[in-house]
N, C-alpha and C positions, 0 to 999 in steps of 0.2 A: 910700302903701299899694301893695302888689304887685298889679297888675292882670293876670289870667290868663284864658285860655280854659278852658272846662269840661273839655275833653279833657286838660288838664294837671293836674287836681286830684290824680291819683294820685301825682304827684311832690311834692306840697305838704302831705302829711298833717302836722298839728300847726302849720302856718303860718297866719297871718292873711292873707287874700287878699281881693281885690275882683273880682266877676264882674258883667258887664253882659249882660242878655238879656231874654227875654219870659217871662211867667208863663202856662204853658199849663194849669195845674190848681191848685186851691186847696182845702185842707181845714183846718178850724179847730174846736177843741173848746171855745174860750173861754179856755183857759189856755195852749194851744200851737197854733201855726199851721204848716202844711206847705205851702210854695210849691214847685211843680214848675217848674224853670227850664230854658229852652232858649236856647242862644246861637248855634246853627248848627254848632258843633263837637261838641256832645253835649248830654246831659241830666243834671240833678242835682236833688237835693232840698235846699231851704234850710229849716232848722228855726228858728222864732222862738218862744222861750219868754217868756211875759208877765212872768215874774219876773226875766228877765235884761235887759230893756230898759225904758226909761222910758215913761211913759204916752203921750207924744206919738208915740213910735216905734211903740208897739203900735196906736195909732189909725191910723197910716199903713199898717201891715200889714193891718188890718181893712178898709181902704178899697180895697185893691188889687183890681182886676177881672181877669177872664180876658183874656189877651193884652196886658195892660199891660206897658210896658217899664220895667225897674227896674235899679237898681244895688244889689248886695248885698255887704256886708262881713261876714266872720266867719272862724272857725277851721275848717279842713278836717279831717274825721274819716272813718274807714272805716265803712261800713255794718255794723251788728252782726251781720247774718245773711247778707248777699250779698257774695260774693267779687268783688274788683275793682270795687266800687261805692263811691262817695265822696259825702259830704254836707257841707253847710256849717252850722255852728252859728252862727247870725246874731247880730251885735251891732248892725248898722245896715242899715236899708232905706230907699232913696231912690227915689221914683217919678219916672221920666223923663217918661212920658206915661200918663195914665189912659185905657184903651180903653173905647169905648162897648160896649153889650151885644153880645157876639160871636154872629154868626148861626149858627155851627156848634156845636151843643151836644152833650152826651153821648148824647142819644137817637139812634136810628137815622134816617139820612137817605137818601132815594132817590138813585140815580146822577145824575139830571138836576139835582137841587138841588146836589149836590156839584160837578158840572161847571160849573154856573152860577157857583159860588163857588170855582172852581179856584184863583184867586189867593190864597185863604185856606186852601183844603184842603191845599195843598202844605206847610203848616206842621205838619200832623198827623204823628205819629211814624212811622206806616207809610209815608206818602208821602215823608217825609224819607229813610227807609231805602231806598226804591225809587230815588229820584233820586240819592242818594249812590252806590248800587250802579251806576247807569247811568254816572255820572261815572268811577267806577273802571274799569268794563269798557271804556269808551271809551279810557282811558289805557292799559290793558293791551294792547288790540288794536294801538295805535300802537307800544308798546314792542316787541312781537313782530315787527311788520313792519320796524321799523328795524333790529332785530337780524338780520333775514334779508335786509338790503340793499335794502329798498324805500325809494324817495324819495317824499315827499309831492308830489303834482302835482294841483293843484286844477282841476277842470273847471267849465265855465260852467253856471249855472242856466238861462239863456235859450239855447234851441237852435233851429236852423232846421228840424229834422225829428225824427221819432221814432227812438228807439234800437232798439225791438223791433217796429216796424211795427204797433203797435196804434192803435186809435182812442181809447184811454182817456187822452187828453192834455188838459192845461189850455191852451187856445188863446187868443191875444190878438193884436190888431193892433200891429205894431211900427213906429211912425213911418211912413216912406214905403217901408218894405222888406217890405210884405205881412205875412203871418202869422208868428208865432213861438210857441214852446211852452215851458212850464216843464219842466225836465229830469226824465226818469223814470230816468235812470242816467248816470253819467259814463263808462261803459265805452268808448265809441267814441273819446273823447278820450284816455283812458288808453292805448288801443292805439297811438295816435300817439306818446305819451310814451315807450313802450319803446324806440323808435328812438334816443332821446337818452340815456335813463337805465337801460335794461335792465329794471329792476323799479320799478313806480310804484303809488301808491294815492291815492285821494281819500277824503274823509270829510265828508259834508255833507247838507243836506236835499234830498230828491227828492219828486216829486209824481205821484200817480196818480189820475186821475178815474174810477176804477173804482167803480161804485155797489154796494159791498159793505157789509153791516152786521155782519159777523162780529166776534168778539172779537180777530181777528188783523189787522184792516185799519184803516189810517188813510189819509187823502188826502195828508197831508204827514208824512214820516218821515225818519229819518236812515239813510243807506246808506254802508257802506264798500265801495268797489270797488277791486280790485287786479288788476294785469296783470303778467305776467312773461314775458320773452323766453326762448326755448330751453327752455321748460317744456311738457311734453306732459300728456296726460290723467291718467295715473297719478300723476305727481309733483304735479300740481295738487291732487288729492284729499289727498295726503299733507301738503302745505302747510296745507290747511284743517284737517285733523285735528290737526296739531301746534299750530295757532293756538288751537283750542278747548281743547286740553289745557293750553296755557300760561295762557290766561285763567282756566280753572277752578282751576289750582294757585294762581294769584295771589289769586283770590277767597277760596279756602279758607284761605290764609295771612293775608290782610289785612282781610277783611270780616266777621269774626265778629259784630260789633255789628249790622250790617245784617241778616245772615242770622237772627240770634236774634230781632230785632224782627219779621221777616217769618215767623218760625216755620218756616223752611225746613229740611227734613231734609237735613243735609249728606251723609248716606250715599248719597242719590240722586245727588248731584253726584260723589261719590267713585267710584261705579260707572261714571260716564261717562269716567273716566280710563283705562279699559280700551280696547283696540283697538276701533275702530268696526266695525260690521257692514257688509258689502257685499252688495248685492242688485241684480241687473239689473231693468229695468222689467218684463221678461217674468216673472221670478221673483216680483216684487212682485204682479203681476196674479194669478198662480197662488195665492199665499198669501192675497190679499184675497178671492178667490172662495171659498176654503176657509172663510174667516171670515165669509162671508155677503154680501159686497159684490156688487152687480150691475154692476161696472165692466167695460167692454169691452176687447178686446185692445190697441187703439191709443189708448185714452183717456189724457189726462193725469190725474195723481192729483189728486183734489179734497181739500178740507180734511178731510172725513169719512173718506176713505180713509187719509190720513196719520195721522189720530187712531187709527184702528183698528190700523194697523201698529205705531205707536210705543207703543201700550199693551201690546204683546206682548213688548217688549224693554227692557232696562235701559240700553243704550248708544245713542248716536246711530246712525243708519243712513244710509249713502250709497245712494241709488237712482240707478243710472247707466244710460246708453244708452237714453234715451227714443226713441220714434218721432220721426224728424226732422220730420215734418209738423206736430207740435204744438209745436215749439220754434222759436227765433229763427233768422233767415236767416244769421247769422254763425257758427253752430256747425259745426264740422268733422264730416263723416260718418265713421262707423266703417268702416275699410277691410275689416273682416270681414263687415259687413252694411250696405250703403249706405242701407238704410231707417232706420238708427239714427244718432243723433248721439252724439258723444263728449262727453257732458255728465253732470252729476250734480246732484242736490238732496240736501242734508244735512238729515235730519229729526231733531229733538230728541225724546227719549223722554217718557213720561208724557202722551202725547197732544198735545204742543205742535206737532209738525209742522215744516214747512220753516223753517229759519233761514238757510241758505246756498243759493246757486245758482251753478253754475260750469260751464265747458266749455273744451275746447280750441277755439281760433278757427280759422276757415278761412284759410289763408295763401296759397292759390293765387288769383291775380288772376282768371283766367277762370272758375274754379269759383264764386268769390264773386260775380262780376258776374252769372253765370247765376242764382244764388240770389236776388239782388236783383230781377232780372226776374221770377222765379217767384213772388216774394212781392208782385208788383205795386207795388214801391217805385220812386220816381223816381230814375233813375240820376244825374241832375245833383246831387241832394242829397247823394249819397254819393261824389262824385268825390274829395274830399279824403281820405275814408276808404279808398278804393281805392288812393290813392297810396302808402300804406304797403306795398301788395303789389307796387308797381312799382319801388320803390327800396329794395332790400335786405330782402325779405320773409324772415321766419324763423318756425319753429314757435313758437307762444306760446299761453298759456292765462290764464284769469282767473276771478275769482269775486266775488260780492257778498254782504254780510252785512246783514240788517235788524237794526239795533241794538236797536230796541224788542222785537222777537221774541226776540232772544238774551237780553236782560235779563229779559224775562218768564219765560223758562224757568229761567234761573239763580236768579232770586228766587222762583220758584213763584207768580208773579202771574197771575191768570186772564185779565185783559184788557190788551191793549197800550196802551189809553188812559191807564193809570196809569203807564206807563214813559216818558212824555214830559212835560215841564213843562206845555205847553198844547196838548192834542190837537186835531187838525183831522179831522173826520169828515164824511160826507155830510150829516149833520143839524146840524153845529156848526162855527161859524167864530169863536166868541168864548168866554170873554174873551181 
């Protein structure tokens, strides 16, 4: 018998096939049973007519429970009303394992219950779509970077110091070598990598001990950091814009199934294929005040400010040239205004806010050393980082992407906790 994945049903109309998967829903009228089957590659409906199978096979069908694993054999047919949807007219049902009573029922469940059962919740159609979209976006980002000449250069998760000088680090004792920290970004290591490869990126988990409970925060999340030699501020933003356009085009071409399950309006994503808006921090402050915010001139933008701004526009917005005093020590100052940094945050529309952060890096040894001192950072911890400015320093820039935030925006998902298989938040470390 021909064994296939559900995603291949469209190529087998009229053929007898065998599918293996899980029953995620069941309906039966007494004369006909409808088994909704999932195998990881897709979803289908298996139709069992009592008159078409023997009594023992019908009894097997009636004994199937939700989330039981089964092997189904039958003829593939097109759905009579739905285009590009295929069913199986069943001749044989075999139960691989009969599931116990499934804890996640059709009734409404609270978020804590669903997160406690995250290992099962990921089986639901919506969560399947979100995590499939995540996998696709991850791949599209890497495709773009490789096409642009970036080399994957993995940075360590265990680090001896902070990247951005914050106190929001997960700290632990590292054998006999004093304290160590879980990485908050691979950026500093990537800056070392450009001296060997020119353009580099890493993609992996990072950790922030920030005590935030917003829908945009996790304590463990996935970050793509990229660094490029001989790239200055303007080109850095262009690389980011092109990356987003590349990812969106790929999603619109290849991820219809996921977007339909998520009921995502593709027109909103298509609008984001237009050129991105540009706004200086000063201009953003002016607009925010007009919109009712009480933000001050030199404040960093908060989540609510980003939400207010992005609800006014259809395309992502680059906010650039923030006050240097609210940004990290490694950012190059704007030569036209030394109080400003040559940096940018990319804000996604529809209230989603920051998804990218980037800047041109300070390439002058003396200026960088002074900035380290001004930020009260221990010079010894950054000696290796300063070496890049002693041996062939060049203008260079980089940026980081929060994968979960990017997926949340593209998929129209409200909370980033649904865009990672097993979320870690300040109130949750399991399952």
